[in-house]
C-alpha positions, 0 to 999 in steps of 0.5 A: 471456460469457467476460469475465463468467465470468472476473470471476465466477471471480476474485471467488470465487477459483475458481482452476480456472475462471480457469485454464480461461478464461485462453486464451479471455479477452481481455486486459481480462478478465485485467487486471480479474480481477487487480484483483478477485482482489486486492480479494477476497484470492485470492492464487493467482488473482492470481498466475496472472493477473499471470503471464499478463497483459501489461497494465502497469497490472494489477500496480499496480492490483492492488497498490492494491486489496490494500493498500486491503483490508489483504491484507498477504501479497498486498501483499508478493508483488506489491511483490516483483515490482517491476513496479508503477510509482511512482504505484501504490506511492504510492497503495498506501502512502497507502491502507494507512497511512491505514487502519492496515494496518501489515503492508502498510506494512512490505511497501511500505517497501522499494519506496517512496521517501522522499517517499512514506514521508513522505506516508504518515506524514502520512496515518497521523498525520492519521488519528490512531490508527495508532501501529504504522504511525507506528512502522514508517514513522518509522524509515525517514525522516531527521529533517528529513522529520518536519516535515509529520508533526509538523504533522499531529499538531499540527493533529489534537491527536495527542499520543501520535503526536507523542511517538512521532515525537519519541522516535524522534530526538534533537532535534538531528536534527530540522529547525528546522521540525519542532521548531517544529511539535513 
């Protein structure tokens, strides 16, 4: 019953109830509760749960859920904890970029590596309507990493996004493969 009560309180953002249940709830409830509170956008509850859980995947899964729903303030806070692993950061970045959540993308850029940024840029170009995400990502990548995003734009007929990518660089900064795609 404690487990169900914890998950219910997390979904509703009931900080007081979550705080009362913390001492009685099993670790699994804290981990699942953090995911539910991230998905629901309850940042105070998420803070409380992540400060007490010892489950390593709770932070990463919470980050992905918040990014998938576009909860930028939550993504920023969880990313700044620097406790999420690289796979969770990649999943969060891909989810937020493919859905057009530019603020979430901006929060994840400092903790994401170049390859994950390129994959996120490809996802945004493939989705086709997220110029703000493309602009946020393109400035963080060297020119030789624009080949796949340009290919995605070309494959989808995303002329405006391709122009956005190309206008960010001198043609001489691009790899030959990127120029061919352009």
